[in-house]
C-alpha positions as CSV (number, residue, x, y, z in Angstrom):
1,X,-47.7,43.9,8.9
2,X,-48.7,39.8,10.1
3,X,-47.8,38.2,7.2
4,X,-43.5,39.0,8.1
5,X,-44.5,37.5,11.9
6,X,-46.0,34.3,10.3
7,X,-42.8,32.7,8.5
8,X,-41.0,34.4,11.3
9,X,-42.8,32.6,14.2
10,X,-42.3,29.5,11.8
11,X,-38.9,29.3,11.4
12,X,-38.3,29.7,15.4
13,X,-40.3,27.4,16.1
14,X,-38.8,24.5,13.4
15,X,-35.4,25.9,15.0
16,X,-37.0,25.3,18.5
17,X,-37.8,21.7,17.6
18,X,-35.1,20.7,16.0
19,X,-32.8,21.8,18.5
20,X,-35.1,20.5,21.1
21,X,-34.8,16.8,19.2
22,X,-30.5,17.4,18.9
23,X,-30.7,17.7,23.2
24,X,-33.0,14.7,23.6
25,X,-30.5,12.3,21.1
26,X,-27.6,13.6,23.0
27,X,-29.2,12.6,26.4
28,X,-30.2,9.4,25.7
29,X,-26.2,9.2,24.1
30,X,-25.5,10.3,27.5
31,X,-27.5,8.2,29.2
32,X,-26.8,4.8,27.6
33,X,-22.6,5.3,27.8
34,X,-22.9,6.6,31.2
35,X,-24.9,3.0,32.2
36,X,-21.8,1.2,30.3
37,X,-19.1,3.1,32.0
38,X,-21.2,2.3,35.1
39,X,-21.3,-1.7,34.6
40,X,-18.9,-3.6,36.2
41,X,-16.0,-5.4,34.0
42,X,-14.9,-9.0,34.5
43,X,-11.3,-7.8,34.0
44,X,-11.6,-5.7,36.9
45,X,-12.2,-8.3,39.6
46,X,-10.7,-11.3,37.6
47,X,-6.6,-11.4,38.6
48,X,-4.2,-12.7,36.6
49,X,-1.4,-13.8,37.1
50,X,2.2,-13.5,35.2
51,X,3.8,-17.3,35.0
52,X,7.0,-16.0,35.9
53,X,5.9,-15.8,39.7
54,X,5.0,-19.1,39.6
55,X,7.1,-22.6,40.8
56,X,4.5,-24.7,38.5
57,X,4.4,-25.6,35.0
58,X,0.7,-27.4,35.3
59,X,-2.4,-26.9,37.3
60,X,-1.3,-29.5,40.2
61,X,-5.5,-30.6,40.3
62,X,-6.2,-30.5,36.8
63,X,-3.0,-31.0,34.9
64,X,-3.8,-28.1,32.5
65,X,-0.5,-26.1,31.5
66,X,0.0,-23.2,33.6
67,X,0.6,-21.1,30.3
68,X,-2.7,-21.2,29.0
69,X,-4.0,-18.7,32.0
70,X,-3.8,-18.6,35.9
71,X,-7.0,-16.9,38.0
72,X,-5.8,-18.0,41.3
73,X,-2.6,-19.1,43.4
74,X,-1.6,-20.3,46.8
75,X,1.9,-20.5,48.7
76,X,2.7,-24.2,49.9
77,X,6.1,-25.1,51.1
78,X,7.6,-21.4,50.2
79,X,6.4,-22.4,46.3
80,X,3.9,-20.1,44.4
81,X,1.7,-22.4,42.9
82,X,-1.0,-21.6,40.3
83,X,-4.3,-23.0,39.2
84,X,-6.6,-22.5,36.3
85,X,-9.5,-21.9,38.8
86,X,-10.8,-21.4,42.1
87,X,-12.4,-25.0,42.0
88,X,-8.8,-26.6,41.5
89,X,-7.2,-24.6,44.2
90,X,-10.0,-25.5,46.6
91,X,-9.5,-28.9,45.7
92,X,-5.7,-29.1,45.9
93,X,-6.0,-27.5,49.5
94,X,-8.1,-30.4,50.7
95,X,-4.9,-32.6,50.4
96,X,-1.9,-30.8,49.0
97,X,0.7,-33.1,49.4
98,X,-1.0,-35.8,47.7
99,X,-1.2,-33.2,44.4
100,X,2.2,-31.6,44.8
101,X,3.8,-33.9,42.4
102,X,1.5,-33.1,39.5
103,X,2.7,-29.8,39.7
104,X,5.6,-29.9,38.1
105,X,8.0,-27.9,40.1
106,X,10.3,-24.9,38.0
107,X,12.0,-23.9,40.7
């Protein structure tokens, strides 16, 4: 009578061990994906601007074309001026009158 019980106990033990490993793998996978999802992404904090709203063809500080990408804007004399970086915007704001000619205003 003991012989059928031993294979049954071994089978149940193997099933429980296998299920335990699968649960741990799923838990670690869920933890990894939760961590990735919880991490902030740069695209959420970075703003992108449509070139159509800008009144300039070039960044007035460095001369880069606004079609290459705009990360910041400023309004100057009812014009929306786009900049490639916040550093360029800060430099422009120090003396906007001297830099506005380099912007190549379109409107």
